[in-house]
N, C-alpha and C positions, 0 to 999 in steps of 0.2 A: 684497679681493673686491667689496669698497665705491667703489674707484680711478677703476674705469673712469666709473661712472656719477655721481661727484661734480663729475672734469672735464666732463662734457656738460653739469651746472649751472653752475656755474664759468666756466664760456664765454658765461654769459649773464647769471651776476645771482653778488653776492657772498652768503654764506650767515654768518649767525653760530654759534657753533658751537651752541650751541640747538636753531637751525633747522636745521643740519645733523644733530644727533642726533637729533631726531625725526622727521626724513624717514627716515635710514635703519632706525629705528623699525619703519615701518610696511610697510617692503618684507616679502616671500615671495619665496625661491627659490623656480624649477619648472626639473627638468631636461624637455627633450624627443628623443624619438627622432627618427631620419630618419624623414617621413612621417607623425609624429605630428601629430595635433591640438592646434592653442592652441587656438581656436575655429572653430565651425562655425557655417554660414549657416543660422541659425533656430531658435540656440541664443542663451542669454541672454551676453555679452559684461561681465564682472564685473570687467575687469582692464585697465591700460593695463600696456605692458609694453616694457620693458628688455633689450636683448640684449648680455650679455657673452662669449657666443660661441654661434659659430655662423652659421646663414644662413636668413632665414625668407621666405615669400611669402604675400600677399596676393591672393586672387583670388574670381573670380566666375562661377559656369556658369549659362551660359543655358538657356534650355529645349530646346534643339539638345542639351545635354550637354557644347557647345562652353568649354571654360575660358578667362576673359579675365583672366591677371594684371594687378591694377591698382598693386602696388609688389614688391620687393623691399629685407628690409633685413636687415645683416650689423652685425657687433659694433660696440656705439655707438650702432645706432638708434634708436627706440621704433618702436612695430606694435603694432596692436587692429582691430577695427572700430569705428572711432568715431562711425557711427551706432547701435549698439547700447551700446558705454558712456554717450556722455554720455545719448541718448535714455531707458535705461531697455528698450527693446524688444527684439526678438530679432536677434541680428548680421546684416546681409545678405550678409557676405562668410563665405567660408572662408580662414583664418590656420594655415599648417603648417610644417613645420622641412624643408629643402632636404637640411641636415646637421643632425648633434647638436648638441643648444644649451642655451643655459646663461641663465636669464631672472632678473631682478630686479621680480615684479610692485607694482604698486598696485592695493587693490580698490576700489572705484567709492567705498564710506562712507568708509574712510581718507584717498581723495581730496579727496570732499569738507570731509568736515576737515580735510587739511592746508592746504586753500585758506581757510578762512574764518579759523583759527588763524595761520596763516603766510603775509600778503597778496604778502610777497615771491614763492610759489610761481605766483600767481596770475599775475606779469610772465613768471616761464620759460615756464611751459604756452602762455601769449599769443605769444610769440615759435617759440615750439614749431610751433604749428599755424598762425600767418603763414607761414613756412619752409616749412611744409607744401604747403598752399597755392598759395602761388606756386612751385612742384618742382611740382605735380598739375595746374595751371592752365599752363602751360609746354609740359608737355608734351600736354596735350592741344592745344594751338596747332598743336606741331610736329606728332603721328598725323593734324590736319588740315588742314596748310598742306605739309608737306617730304615729297620722296620718299623711298622706304623705306633707300636707302642711306646717305644725308644720315643720316636718323632713328640710323641707325645709328653712324656714326661716334660721334653724337653721344653716345650709350649709351658707348659704350666708352670717351667723350674723359670722360664726369662720372663714369663709375663703374669704372674702369681694371679692378678685382677682378673685377668681375664676371665677365667674358669668360671669365673661367678658373675662374673657381668652381662655371658653370651650365652646365648641357647645355642645347646648342643650342634643343633645343624650347622650355625653359622663356624663352628670351631670345626668339625668334620670335614667343608669344605676347605677351610685354610688347610687344614691337614692333610687333604689330598684324598681322604678313607671317606668311610656309607657312616653314615648316623647308625648305623645298628654296630659295623665295626668300632666305631668309638663308645657305643655303650657295653660294648663285651670288655673291650682294655681297661675302660674304666671301673666297673666289676672285679676285676679280675685282678685289677690295682687293690682296690679297697681290699678284697680279700688277702691281700699278700700285706695288710697295712697292720 
C-alpha cells in the first residue's frame, strides 16, 4: 500500500525506520470516483496528495467559463492547489479525477509538524517543488515560443502514457489549442510516420 510513495521518497532521500514509520502514520487514504473533486477553487485546500492509482488534473476556470488545464498527474505523482495549501487561503484551482483514483493525503498541520520533527523531509519536498517549478517554467516558455505541433510532440515525448489515457479535449486544453487543431496535428503526424 505504501510501496509507491516510499519509492518516490527513496528516489531523493534516505529515511531511517523511525522517519519512515512516522511518515506512514500521518498518511490518510482517500478514494475518488471519476469526475469527483479533490479540491475546488474557492474552498480551503487542506492536503498535499500522492496518487497511488488513477489520473487527476488541475485546472483553472476563467471568467468566461473556459477551462485551462495546468497539469495532469498519474500514479507516483503529487498534486494539490499549492497556493491554498501553503498560504492557508482558499484554493485558486480545481483538482478532479479523470479516472477512479486512490490517494494518500497529508493534512497541512501534520505536514508542518513532519517538517519540523524530521528535517530530512524539508529536503525531499524542496526537491519536489524545485522539479515542479522547472517543469512549469519549461511549459510556460514552450507555450509562448513553440508552435502547437512542436508542443504536442514534446507532450507525447515527456508523457507517453497520457496520450492513450486522456481525452483529446483535455490534451488540447493543456496545450492551449482547440481540439480541432490537435486533431489536424495528430493526422499530419500520422501521415508523416
